[in-house]
N, C-alpha and C positions, 0 to 999 in steps of 0.2 A: 504494500499500499505506500502510495507517495506521501509527502510530508504535507500536513495542513497548509495552505495557503496564508491563512491568519491564526496566530494562536497566542491569546491573552491568558496572562496568569497571574492571578492575585493584585489585580491593577486598582491601586488606592490613589487619589486625588482630592487634596483640600484646597480650600483658599483662606486669606486672612489666617494662616496657620500659626502666624506669632501672635495673633489678637484673642480677646477672649469670645468674641462672635466667630468663630471657626466654623467654615461651611464644608462639610464633607460632602463632595458632590459624588465620587466613585468611591466604593466601600467593597474591595475584595472582588474586582470582576475577573470571571473567567469565561472563555469563549473561544471556541473553536469553528473555523469555517473550511471545510473540503472544498477540495478543487471542484469547481463547478457550480458551487452551492449558491443560492440566491436567499439571502436570509433579510427579513423584514424586523428592523428595530423599530419598536412602538414605544412613545413616550410623550408626554404633555411638555410644553413650552418650560424652560427652566429647569427640565430634570436632569441634565448633564448630557444629552445625546450627543450633542455638537463635540464637547469635550471629550467623549468617548470615541469619537470618529477622529478627532484631531489626534488624539494617542495613537489610535490604530495606526493612521496614516503617517505618523513620525513628525507630525506638526507641532506637538507639544510632547512633554515628557511626563511620564507618572511620577508620584512621589515614591511608591514602591510598586514592585511588580516587575513582570517581563514581557516583552512585546516580541514575537518572532513573525518574520514575514518569510514565506517561499523555504521555510525550513532555517533560516538564518537568524540568530538571536541578536536584534538590535539594540538591547539594551546597554546604556551607556558608550553606545557608539559614539565616534566624533561626527559634529555637523558634517562634514563633507562626505561622509560613510553614508549619513542618512538621506542627504540629499540626492546622491547616486543612486539611491533605493527608491527614494520616492519618483524621481524622473522616469526610471527604468519599470519599475514593477507596480507602481500605485496610480490610480487615476482617480480623479475628486471631481464631483458635481454637486453644485450648490443650489439653492432655492433661487438666486438670481444668476443668471448666466455668465456675467462678468466678462463678455466678448470684447476684444480691442475693437473700439468703435472705427477707428482709421483703417482697418483692413476688412478685407472681405470675408465673407464665410468659409471659402476655400483657404483663404491665407491664415485664419484664426485656426485652423487644423493643421497647416503645414510648420507653421512655427515652432510648435513643441517638438515637433520631430527634429526640425532642424537643429534646435538647442541640443537634443540627444544624439547627434553624429549623423544624422540621415541625410541621403543625398536629396537634393531639391527634386529631382524627376522622381524619385521612389515616393517622396514625402507627398508629391501633389496626386501621385496614383493612388496611394493609401487613403488621401483625404477624399478623392473622388469616387472611391470605393464604400466608405463609410457614409458620404451624402447619399449614395445612391440606395443604400440599405434602409436609411430613416426616412426615402421618398422625397427629399427636397434638392435632389441633383441640380433642377432646372435653376435654384437660387444660388447656385455656388459662386456668383460673380456679383452677389449683392452685398452692401454692408448691412450691419446688423439694424442700423434706423430703418433700414426698407424692409425689413424682415418682422412677421408677426411675433408675439410670446412665443407661441408654440415653436414656431420655426427657430428662433433664436436659441431655445432651450434644446432642440434636436442638434443645432450646431456645436452646443456646449458636451451634449453626450459625445459626440464625435471627436470633440478635441479631446475630451478625457481618455477615450480609448486610441487615441492615434498612434502611441507608442507600444500599443499591444500589451498593456500591465499585466499582472496576473490578479491583481486586487482592484476592484472599484468600490469606492466610498461615495455614497451619495447623501445630502442632508436637506431632506424635504425637496426632492428635486421638481416636483410640481406644484410645489405650495403657493406660488404667486399666479397659477393659471386658473382660469374658469373651469368648473366641473366637466364640461365636455371636451374641451381642450386638455385637459389634465388627464382624463381617460385615454385619449389617442395618443398623446405624447408618452405616456408611461407604457403602454402597449410597444410602442416603437422601442422605447429603452429595454424592455424586458426581451423583445425578440432580439435586439441588439447584443444583450448580455449574452442570450442562450447561444446565439450564431456563433460569438466568439469562444465561449466555453469558460470563461472566467469567473472567479468567484465575487461575489458581491455582497455588500452590507449596505442596505438601504433604509434610511431612517425616514418614516412618514406617520402621520396621525390619521391617515385614512385607512380604516379597517379592510375595505373592499379591496384596496390595491395591496394591503399587507397579506390578505388570503390568497393572492395569486402566486406568492413565492413559496419556495420549498419549507419554509419553517419561519416561524413568528416569536420574537422574544420582546418583552417588556422590561425597561428600565424603570425600577419602582424603589423609591427610597435608597439609591444608589447602588442598588442590586439587579442582577438580570433574573427573570424569571419567566418560565414558559407562558406565553399567551393563552 
């Protein structure tokens, strides 16, 4: 059996740790994501799901505990090594797309590949392939301002998967869209994830969307429990 794509062991995180009003956000989180598994993380606002995703994606460090990605223990690794791991093996999607406004949809997907050492020709081919998979290839040469909210978020999905990561982390990826568009865009995301075979941890408060994933967990009082 292959190593889990993501393994969190005993993760804790507190804020204001040196003050009387300490806030214990995460209290001993244990989580394993198998290769190809898509897991829904359900939690209300303020429960710490963004903190958990940031720790899983090496954007933040836990107070205690271990983070392993693709079988490699990233605990205590220097920033340069963590950055390389994020760039090569982790993709992020946020509620707001954060596309670069001065670049086209195609260019927004090409740029992270260039930063990872991919040639321009190969990067453009990959970008066009991803846009085709989410059904907006005719919009490739449009800048974000000329795209609808749903189209912008689809471009963000493609950008997150441009470098073929092993792990996708998504924080309310359709939370700023209307319900009809949200369903359509989420279906495109799930189809893209299934087609690429990567593992994904997707935070959502939408129980209908969560039910479409392989497994559902809830962040409650700083701990993970089955939904």
